[in-house]
C-alpha angles and dihedrals in degrees: 000000000000123000116251138183118224126198120213112178104283093358135084119203108202141159117278120264132201088245089066092066098094092052091045090052089054092046095049089052092054108109094231094047091045092051100046099030103038120193122217121241136349135016121312098247134147093281093048092049092050091050090048091053093046094050091052092046091057107086094161096114091059092224098105143024114199123184139187111234108219139171107266088221110056100358098249111169108247101168150302135277125184143177110212137172089037104181137142095349096314134098143162125235129214136176147170135189134214113252091249091056098051121114093024100094093252094133092047094051092045093048092047093049096046090046091052089051091048091055099041104034104025092035092225118169102200134026119187127203121195126184136167113270085229090063104075093170089064090049089055090051091052093049095045091048090057099255110149117224110245104174150292124291108209116232089334103152138034111227133198096286090057094249125123112237135197110248134209114229117214128173145182126206126206086241094056095084 
């Protein structure tokens, strides 16, 4: 899969770069990001953040496409949006935002733009979005991005505090437009 850059109004979705590592380190240490987007193993230090960026920048396996969400003007890192588990026309989507970007619709615009690309360029049929029921902000992102609620997955994922949470399952189909 080839890297792309995607414009979304005042946002630019672009591949990750080594230079993003310091901002990623700060983001992964944010209590909300750490809770709802848990990292496996070890402290989130400079080395971990660089490895995180490099893994997400490597799309060679074709099973994920992870992008930095930046301000189109100035390039400030605002968040992350990723397609993962890409397989047989399906994928899952995930995202987080920097504390300074929250409440501005950044996640919604990034999710909508990456989903459009997934349907048109990757020819995916279904994209799923799961979030902890205890994370209502993520539910609002899903709804505003046009992801229909499909149900609740009971104790389906272990989050940053080590507890298993029920998750809401949302999805969009290429035919939903």
